[in-house]
Biopython code that builds the backbone (N, CA, C, O; Angstrom):
import numpy as np
from Bio.PDB.StructureBuilder import StructureBuilder

atoms = [
    (1, "MET", "N", (-39.521, -50.073, -89.488)),
    (1, "MET", "CA", (-39.956, -49.568, -88.202)),
    (1, "MET", "C", (-39.436, -48.139, -88.072)),
    (1, "MET", "O", (-38.283, -47.849, -88.392)),
    (2, "ARG", "N", (-40.281, -47.284, -87.612)),
    (2, "ARG", "CA", (-39.934, -45.876, -87.486)),
    (2, "ARG", "C", (-40.008, -45.449, -86.020)),
    (2, "ARG", "O", (-40.944, -45.818, -85.310)),
    (3, "LEU", "N", (-39.035, -44.682, -85.574)),
    (3, "LEU", "CA", (-39.005, -44.156, -84.213)),
    (3, "LEU", "C", (-39.473, -42.708, -84.254)),
    (3, "LEU", "O", (-38.937, -41.897, -85.009)),
    (4, "THR", "N", (-40.466, -42.388, -83.447)),
    (4, "THR", "CA", (-41.018, -41.045, -83.379)),
    (4, "THR", "C", (-40.840, -40.507, -81.970)),
    (4, "THR", "O", (-40.904, -41.260, -80.998)),
    (5, "THR", "N", (-40.617, -39.209, -81.861)),
    (5, "THR", "CA", (-40.448, -38.587, -80.551)),
    (5, "THR", "C", (-41.523, -37.522, -80.348)),
    (5, "THR", "O", (-41.793, -36.711, -81.233)),
    (6, "PHE", "N", (-42.127, -37.543, -79.166)),
    (6, "PHE", "CA", (-43.111, -36.537, -78.747)),
    (6, "PHE", "C", (-42.656, -35.970, -77.406)),
    (6, "PHE", "O", (-42.190, -36.714, -76.543)),
    (7, "SER", "N", (-42.785, -34.688, -77.233)),
    (7, "SER", "CA", (-42.574, -34.136, -75.896)),
    (7, "SER", "C", (-43.809, -34.478, -75.065)),
    (7, "SER", "O", (-44.850, -34.827, -75.619)),
    (8, "SER", "N", (-43.702, -34.380, -73.760)),
    (8, "SER", "CA", (-44.859, -34.656, -72.891)),
    (8, "SER", "C", (-46.023, -33.744, -73.247)),
    (8, "SER", "O", (-47.178, -34.170, -73.254)),
    (9, "ARG", "N", (-45.716, -32.505, -73.537)),
    (9, "ARG", "CA", (-46.759, -31.535, -73.898)),
    (9, "ARG", "C", (-47.447, -31.938, -75.195)),
    (9, "ARG", "O", (-48.675, -31.920, -75.277)),
    (10, "GLU", "N", (-46.657, -32.306, -76.219)),
    (10, "GLU", "CA", (-47.242, -32.730, -77.495)),
    (10, "GLU", "C", (-48.108, -33.968, -77.306)),
    (10, "GLU", "O", (-49.197, -34.069, -77.870)),
    (11, "PHE", "N", (-47.610, -34.914, -76.503)),
    (11, "PHE", "CA", (-48.370, -36.132, -76.249)),
    (11, "PHE", "C", (-49.700, -35.820, -75.564)),
    (11, "PHE", "O", (-50.736, -36.365, -75.945)),
    (12, "ASN", "N", (-49.678, -34.947, -74.556)),
    (12, "ASN", "CA", (-50.907, -34.588, -73.838)),
    (12, "ASN", "C", (-51.894, -33.846, -74.726)),
    (12, "ASN", "O", (-53.106, -33.997, -74.568)),
    (13, "GLN", "N", (-51.390, -33.050, -75.651)),
    (13, "GLN", "CA", (-52.273, -32.278, -76.518)),
    (13, "GLN", "C", (-52.860, -33.109, -77.651)),
    (13, "GLN", "O", (-53.962, -32.817, -78.116)),
    (14, "ASP", "N", (-52.147, -34.142, -78.107)),
    (14, "ASP", "CA", (-52.634, -34.918, -79.249)),
    (14, "ASP", "C", (-52.237, -36.390, -79.114)),
    (14, "ASP", "O", (-51.401, -36.892, -79.865)),
    (15, "SER", "N", (-52.853, -37.073, -78.141)),
    (15, "SER", "CA", (-52.513, -38.474, -77.904)),
    (15, "SER", "C", (-52.939, -39.366, -79.068)),
    (15, "SER", "O", (-52.321, -40.405, -79.302)),
    (16, "SER", "N", (-53.987, -38.977, -79.804)),
    (16, "SER", "CA", (-54.403, -39.799, -80.945)),
    (16, "SER", "C", (-53.333, -39.801, -82.036)),
    (16, "SER", "O", (-53.150, -40.807, -82.721)),
    (17, "LYS", "N", (-52.628, -38.688, -82.201)),
    (17, "LYS", "CA", (-51.535, -38.618, -83.169)),
    (17, "LYS", "C", (-50.397, -39.552, -82.736)),
    (17, "LYS", "O", (-49.777, -40.210, -83.572)),
    (18, "ALA", "N", (-50.129, -39.605, -81.438)),
    (18, "ALA", "CA", (-49.092, -40.497, -80.912)),
    (18, "ALA", "C", (-49.485, -41.955, -81.115)),
    (18, "ALA", "O", (-48.632, -42.782, -81.436)),
    (19, "LYS", "N", (-50.768, -42.284, -80.931)),
    (19, "LYS", "CA", (-51.241, -43.649, -81.142)),
    (19, "LYS", "C", (-51.065, -44.058, -82.600)),
    (19, "LYS", "O", (-50.658, -45.182, -82.891)),
    (20, "LYS", "N", (-51.373, -43.145, -83.509)),
    (20, "LYS", "CA", (-51.200, -43.434, -84.941)),
    (20, "LYS", "C", (-49.721, -43.638, -85.264)),
    (20, "LYS", "O", (-49.374, -44.523, -86.046)),
    (21, "ALA", "N", (-48.861, -42.834, -84.675)),
    (21, "ALA", "CA", (-47.417, -42.980, -84.890)),
    (21, "ALA", "C", (-46.917, -44.313, -84.348)),
    (21, "ALA", "O", (-46.002, -44.907, -84.918)),
    (22, "ALA", "N", (-47.509, -44.794, -83.250)),
    (22, "ALA", "CA", (-47.102, -46.064, -82.645)),
    (22, "ALA", "C", (-47.431, -47.253, -83.547)),
    (22, "ALA", "O", (-46.840, -48.323, -83.400)),
    (23, "MET", "N", (-48.354, -47.077, -84.464)),
    (23, "MET", "CA", (-48.669, -48.140, -85.425)),
    (23, "MET", "C", (-47.495, -48.367, -86.385)),
    (23, "MET", "O", (-47.368, -49.446, -86.963)),
    (24, "LEU", "N", (-46.641, -47.357, -86.554)),
    (24, "LEU", "CA", (-45.492, -47.448, -87.455)),
    (24, "LEU", "C", (-44.199, -47.799, -86.733)),
    (24, "LEU", "O", (-43.216, -48.186, -87.365)),
    (25, "GLY", "N", (-44.197, -47.664, -85.400)),
    (25, "GLY", "CA", (-43.010, -47.986, -84.611)),
    (25, "GLY", "C", (-43.095, -47.341, -83.246)),
    (25, "GLY", "O", (-44.071, -46.653, -82.945)),
    (26, "PRO", "N", (-42.093, -47.552, -82.417)),
    (26, "PRO", "CA", (-42.102, -47.007, -81.058)),
    (26, "PRO", "C", (-42.162, -45.479, -81.040)),
    (26, "PRO", "O", (-41.595, -44.812, -81.905)),
    (27, "VAL", "N", (-42.850, -44.945, -80.051)),
    (27, "VAL", "CA", (-42.934, -43.501, -79.842)),
    (27, "VAL", "C", (-42.260, -43.188, -78.511)),
    (27, "VAL", "O", (-42.697, -43.656, -77.459)),
    (28, "VAL", "N", (-41.197, -42.397, -78.563)),
    (28, "VAL", "CA", (-40.486, -41.990, -77.359)),
    (28, "VAL", "C", (-41.123, -40.701, -76.862)),
    (28, "VAL", "O", (-41.272, -39.742, -77.620)),
    (29, "ILE", "N", (-41.496, -40.680, -75.598)),
    (29, "ILE", "CA", (-42.083, -39.488, -74.987)),
    (29, "ILE", "C", (-41.035, -38.897, -74.063)),
    (29, "ILE", "O", (-40.523, -39.568, -73.167)),
    (30, "THR", "N", (-40.727, -37.640, -74.295)),
    (30, "THR", "CA", (-39.679, -36.994, -73.512)),
    (30, "THR", "C", (-40.280, -36.107, -72.425)),
    (30, "THR", "O", (-41.386, -35.585, -72.562)),
    (31, "ASP", "N", (-39.535, -35.955, -71.364)),
    (31, "ASP", "CA", (-39.903, -35.066, -70.269)),
    (31, "ASP", "C", (-38.704, -34.149, -70.029)),
    (31, "ASP", "O", (-37.641, -34.601, -69.602)),
    (32, "ARG", "N", (-38.882, -32.883, -70.304)),
    (32, "ARG", "CA", (-37.799, -31.900, -70.216)),
    (32, "ARG", "C", (-36.607, -32.277, -71.092)),
    (32, "ARG", "O", (-35.449, -32.102, -70.712)),
    (33, "GLY", "N", (-36.926, -32.800, -72.276)),
    (33, "GLY", "CA", (-35.898, -33.124, -73.250)),
    (33, "GLY", "C", (-35.250, -34.483, -73.104)),
    (33, "GLY", "O", (-34.443, -34.871, -73.948)),
    (34, "LEU", "N", (-35.584, -35.220, -72.048)),
    (34, "LEU", "CA", (-34.991, -36.539, -71.818)),
    (34, "LEU", "C", (-36.038, -37.628, -72.027)),
    (34, "LEU", "O", (-37.180, -37.467, -71.596)),
    (35, "PRO", "N", (-35.675, -38.730, -72.676)),
    (35, "PRO", "CA", (-36.632, -39.827, -72.862)),
    (35, "PRO", "C", (-37.135, -40.333, -71.519)),
    (35, "PRO", "O", (-36.347, -40.583, -70.606)),
    (36, "SER", "N", (-38.455, -40.484, -71.401)),
    (36, "SER", "CA", (-39.016, -40.958, -70.139)),
    (36, "SER", "C", (-39.966, -42.145, -70.308)),
    (36, "SER", "O", (-40.096, -42.966, -69.400)),
    (37, "HIS", "N", (-40.622, -42.240, -71.452)),
    (37, "HIS", "CA", (-41.575, -43.329, -71.689)),
    (37, "HIS", "C", (-41.511, -43.745, -73.154)),
    (37, "HIS", "O", (-41.034, -42.998, -74.008)),
    (38, "VAL", "N", (-42.004, -44.964, -73.428)),
    (38, "VAL", "CA", (-42.110, -45.445, -74.797)),
    (38, "VAL", "C", (-43.515, -45.977, -74.994)),
    (38, "VAL", "O", (-44.012, -46.766, -74.190)),
    (39, "LEU", "N", (-44.151, -45.539, -76.069)),
    (39, "LEU", "CA", (-45.495, -45.987, -76.412)),
    (39, "LEU", "C", (-45.376, -47.013, -77.525)),
    (39, "LEU", "O", (-44.767, -46.749, -78.561)),
    (40, "LEU", "N", (-45.973, -48.207, -77.304)),
    (40, "LEU", "CA", (-45.966, -49.292, -78.280)),
    (40, "LEU", "C", (-47.383, -49.784, -78.485)),
    (40, "LEU", "O", (-48.244, -49.594, -77.626)),
    (41, "THR", "N", (-47.630, -50.419, -79.624)),
    (41, "THR", "CA", (-48.906, -51.105, -79.779)),
    (41, "THR", "C", (-48.891, -52.313, -78.843)),
    (41, "THR", "O", (-47.824, -52.801, -78.470)),
    (42, "TYR", "N", (-50.058, -52.785, -78.471)),
    (42, "TYR", "CA", (-50.137, -53.944, -77.581)),
    (42, "TYR", "C", (-49.524, -55.172, -78.242)),
    (42, "TYR", "O", (-48.885, -55.989, -77.579)),
    (43, "GLU", "N", (-49.722, -55.298, -79.550)),
    (43, "GLU", "CA", (-49.137, -56.413, -80.298)),
    (43, "GLU", "C", (-47.605, -56.387, -80.225)),
    (43, "GLU", "O", (-46.977, -57.422, -80.000)),
    (44, "GLU", "N", (-47.013, -55.223, -80.412)),
    (44, "GLU", "CA", (-45.552, -55.098, -80.340)),
    (44, "GLU", "C", (-45.058, -55.369, -78.917)),
    (44, "GLU", "O", (-44.031, -56.022, -78.732)),
    (45, "PHE", "N", (-45.774, -54.878, -77.930)),
    (45, "PHE", "CA", (-45.420, -55.138, -76.537)),
    (45, "PHE", "C", (-45.395, -56.637, -76.258)),
    (45, "PHE", "O", (-44.449, -57.142, -75.653)),
    (46, "ASN", "N", (-46.429, -57.348, -76.697)),
    (46, "ASN", "CA", (-46.479, -58.798, -76.493)),
    (46, "ASN", "C", (-45.339, -59.497, -77.222)),
    (46, "ASN", "O", (-44.757, -60.447, -76.700)),
    (47, "ARG", "N", (-45.024, -59.036, -78.407)),
    (47, "ARG", "CA", (-43.963, -59.670, -79.187)),
    (47, "ARG", "C", (-42.613, -59.574, -78.475)),
    (47, "ARG", "O", (-41.860, -60.547, -78.446)),
    (48, "ILE", "N", (-42.303, -58.408, -77.902)),
    (48, "ILE", "CA", (-40.988, -58.235, -77.281)),
    (48, "ILE", "C", (-40.932, -58.679, -75.831)),
    (48, "ILE", "O", (-39.840, -58.873, -75.297)),
    (49, "SER", "N", (-42.071, -58.846, -75.178)),
    (49, "SER", "CA", (-42.050, -59.189, -73.756)),
    (49, "SER", "C", (-42.231, -60.680, -73.489)),
    (49, "SER", "O", (-41.990, -61.138, -72.372)),
    (50, "ARG", "N", (-42.643, -61.427, -74.472)),
    (50, "ARG", "CA", (-42.843, -62.861, -74.290)),
    (50, "ARG", "C", (-41.697, -63.616, -74.960)),
    (50, "ARG", "O", (-41.388, -63.366, -76.125)),
    (51, "PRO", "N", (-41.066, -64.539, -74.230)),
    (51, "PRO", "CA", (-39.993, -65.313, -74.854)),
    (51, "PRO", "C", (-40.560, -66.220, -75.943)),
    (51, "PRO", "O", (-41.666, -66.742, -75.805)),
    (52, "SER", "N", (-39.815, -66.403, -77.009)),
    (52, "SER", "CA", (-40.285, -67.245, -78.103)),
    (52, "SER", "C", (-40.225, -68.724, -77.712)),
    (52, "SER", "O", (-40.965, -69.542, -78.258)),
    (53, "GLN", "N", (-39.352, -69.064, -76.777)),
    (53, "GLN", "CA", (-39.246, -70.438, -76.305)),
    (53, "GLN", "C", (-39.168, -70.434, -74.788)),
    (53, "GLN", "O", (-38.628, -69.514, -74.174)),
    (54, "SER", "N", (-39.716, -71.478, -74.205)),
    (54, "SER", "CA", (-39.622, -71.601, -72.759)),
    (54, "SER", "C", (-38.267, -72.210, -72.396)),
    (54, "SER", "O", (-37.583, -72.771, -73.252)),
    (55, "LEU", "N", (-37.897, -72.100, -71.154)),
    (55, "LEU", "CA", (-36.642, -72.675, -70.686)),
    (55, "LEU", "C", (-36.622, -74.183, -70.915)),
    (55, "LEU", "O", (-35.591, -74.742, -71.290)),
    (56, "SER", "N", (-37.752, -74.839, -70.692)),
    (56, "SER", "CA", (-37.794, -76.292, -70.897)),
    (56, "SER", "C", (-37.601, -76.643, -72.371)),
    (56, "SER", "O", (-37.003, -77.675, -72.677)),
    (57, "ASP", "N", (-38.095, -75.807, -73.295)),
    (57, "ASP", "CA", (-37.862, -76.026, -74.718)),
    (57, "ASP", "C", (-36.384, -75.886, -75.044)),
    (57, "ASP", "O", (-35.834, -76.672, -75.815)),
    (58, "LEU", "N", (-35.751, -74.892, -74.460)),
    (58, "LEU", "CA", (-34.337, -74.672, -74.727)),
    (58, "LEU", "C", (-33.469, -75.799, -74.186)),
    (58, "LEU", "O", (-32.414, -76.093, -74.748)),
    (59, "LEU", "N", (-33.905, -76.435, -73.097)),
    (59, "LEU", "CA", (-33.135, -77.522, -72.498)),
    (59, "LEU", "C", (-33.506, -78.896, -73.052)),
    (59, "LEU", "O", (-32.908, -79.902, -72.671)),
    (60, "ALA", "N", (-34.491, -78.941, -73.949)),
    (60, "ALA", "CA", (-34.969, -80.214, -74.496)),
    (60, "ALA", "C", (-33.900, -80.877, -75.368)),
    (60, "ALA", "O", (-32.900, -80.264, -75.741)),
    (61, "LEU", "N", (-34.146, -82.131, -75.673)),
    (61, "LEU", "CA", (-33.213, -82.882, -76.504)),
    (61, "LEU", "C", (-33.330, -82.470, -77.968)),
    (61, "LEU", "O", (-34.405, -82.098, -78.439)),
    (62, "ASP", "N", (-32.189, -82.544, -78.688)),
    (62, "ASP", "CA", (-32.174, -82.329, -80.134)),
    (62, "ASP", "C", (-32.853, -83.496, -80.836)),
    (62, "ASP", "O", (-33.199, -84.496, -80.206)),
    (63, "ASP", "N", (-33.040, -83.361, -82.146)),
    (63, "ASP", "CA", (-33.621, -84.445, -82.938)),
    (63, "ASP", "C", (-32.748, -85.691, -82.931)),
    (63, "ASP", "O", (-33.261, -86.807, -83.014)),
    (64, "ASP", "N", (-31.432, -85.513, -82.832)),
    (64, "ASP", "CA", (-30.528, -86.663, -82.856)),
    (64, "ASP", "C", (-30.365, -87.313, -81.478)),
    (64, "ASP", "O", (-29.567, -88.238, -81.327)),
    (65, "GLY", "N", (-31.109, -86.845, -80.476)),
    (65, "GLY", "CA", (-31.080, -87.450, -79.154)),
    (65, "GLY", "C", (-30.028, -86.891, -78.229)),
    (65, "GLY", "O", (-29.932, -87.315, -77.078)),
    (66, "LYS", "N", (-29.236, -85.949, -78.704)),
    (66, "LYS", "CA", (-28.210, -85.341, -77.864)),
    (66, "LYS", "C", (-28.781, -84.095, -77.197)),
    (66, "LYS", "O", (-29.746, -83.499, -77.676)),
    (67, "ASP", "N", (-28.178, -83.728, -76.110)),
    (67, "ASP", "CA", (-28.635, -82.538, -75.402)),
    (67, "ASP", "C", (-28.442, -81.293, -76.255)),
    (67, "ASP", "O", (-27.367, -81.085, -76.818)),
    (68, "ALA", "N", (-29.473, -80.469, -76.352)),
    (68, "ALA", "CA", (-29.359, -79.207, -77.088)),
    (68, "ALA", "C", (-28.565, -78.205, -76.267)),
    (68, "ALA", "O", (-27.893, -77.333, -76.818)),
    (69, "PHE", "N", (-28.646, -78.333, -74.955)),
    (69, "PHE", "CA", (-27.938, -77.419, -74.065)),
    (69, "PHE", "C", (-26.550, -77.956, -73.800)),
    (69, "PHE", "O", (-26.396, -79.044, -73.245)),
    (70, "LYS", "N", (-25.543, -77.205, -74.192)),
    (70, "LYS", "CA", (-24.158, -77.630, -73.997)),
    (70, "LYS", "C", (-23.444, -76.590, -73.141)),
    (70, "LYS", "O", (-22.953, -75.587, -73.659)),
    (71, "PRO", "N", (-23.385, -76.829, -71.825)),
    (71, "PRO", "CA", (-22.741, -75.847, -70.964)),
    (71, "PRO", "C", (-21.239, -75.785, -71.226)),
    (71, "PRO", "O", (-20.624, -76.784, -71.596)),
    (72, "VAL", "N", (-20.672, -74.639, -71.035)),
    (72, "VAL", "CA", (-19.240, -74.435, -71.221)),
    (72, "VAL", "C", (-18.582, -74.505, -69.854)),
    (72, "VAL", "O", (-19.016, -73.848, -68.908)),
    (73, "ARG", "N", (-17.530, -75.309, -69.761)),
    (73, "ARG", "CA", (-16.802, -75.419, -68.504)),
    (73, "ARG", "C", (-15.879, -74.221, -68.363)),
    (73, "ARG", "O", (-15.116, -73.904, -69.275)),
    (74, "ILE", "N", (-15.951, -73.570, -67.239)),
    (74, "ILE", "CA", (-15.098, -72.417, -66.971)),
    (74, "ILE", "C", (-13.973, -72.865, -66.058)),
    (74, "ILE", "O", (-14.199, -73.366, -64.956)),
    (75, "GLU", "N", (-12.774, -72.674, -66.537)),
    (75, "GLU", "CA", (-11.601, -73.053, -65.754)),
    (75, "GLU", "C", (-11.384, -72.023, -64.653)),
    (75, "GLU", "O", (-11.508, -70.821, -64.886)),
    (76, "ASP", "N", (-11.067, -72.491, -63.475)),
    (76, "ASP", "CA", (-10.786, -71.581, -62.367)),
    (76, "ASP", "C", (-9.329, -71.154, -62.468)),
    (76, "ASP", "O", (-8.423, -71.933, -62.172)),
    (77, "LYS", "N", (-9.112, -69.928, -62.881)),
    (77, "LYS", "CA", (-7.749, -69.411, -63.031)),
    (77, "LYS", "C", (-7.473, -68.331, -61.993)),
    (77, "LYS", "O", (-6.769, -67.354, -62.250)),
    (78, "THR", "N", (-8.046, -68.537, -60.824)),
    (78, "THR", "CA", (-7.856, -67.576, -59.747)),
    (78, "THR", "C", (-6.420, -67.666, -59.226)),
    (78, "THR", "O", (-5.910, -68.754, -58.956)),
    (79, "THR", "N", (-5.804, -66.545, -59.095)),
    (79, "THR", "CA", (-4.442, -66.493, -58.553)),
    (79, "THR", "C", (-4.525, -66.005, -57.124)),
    (79, "THR", "O", (-5.087, -64.947, -56.839)),
    (80, "TYR", "N", (-3.968, -66.778, -56.251)),
    (80, "TYR", "CA", (-3.977, -66.396, -54.846)),
    (80, "TYR", "C", (-2.616, -65.806, -54.491)),
    (80, "TYR", "O", (-1.574, -66.381, -54.809)),
    (81, "VAL", "N", (-2.639, -64.675, -53.844)),
    (81, "VAL", "CA", (-1.400, -64.006, -53.443)),
    (81, "VAL", "C", (-1.309, -64.091, -51.930)),
    (81, "VAL", "O", (-2.236, -63.716, -51.212)),
    (82, "LYS", "N", (-0.173, -64.590, -51.460)),
    (82, "LYS", "CA", (0.025, -64.716, -50.025)),
    (82, "LYS", "C", (0.734, -63.480, -49.526)),
    (82, "LYS", "O", (1.753, -63.081, -50.090)),
    (83, "PHE", "N", (0.212, -62.863, -48.472)),
    (83, "PHE", "CA", (0.818, -61.655, -47.894)),
    (83, "PHE", "C", (1.538, -61.982, -46.630)),
    (83, "PHE", "O", (2.112, -61.094, -45.999)),
]
sb = StructureBuilder()
sb.init_structure("model")
sb.init_model(0)
sb.init_chain("A")
sb.init_seg("    ")
for serial, (resi, resn, name, xyz) in enumerate(atoms, 1):
    if name == "N":
        sb.init_residue(resn, " ", resi, " ")
    sb.init_atom(name, np.array(xyz, "f"), 0.0, 1.0, " ", f" {name:<3s}", serial, name[0])
structure = sb.get_structure()
């Protein structure tokens, strides 16, 4: 994956070049030298924006019948100071 940077001016002058660059990886578009936008292919956008598993899948039972989700108990170690 390759990261390419275009200034806003470069992007406006040659958006087709930016689209071609996005086929190889994300394109960062800068505004006054600072990153402001990222151009991705629609396929890449879908890949990173959709969870691979739903919450119900993550909470489902393992093959051995035990819960796949094992919450960790947090001990309350709050110290109270009396004034």
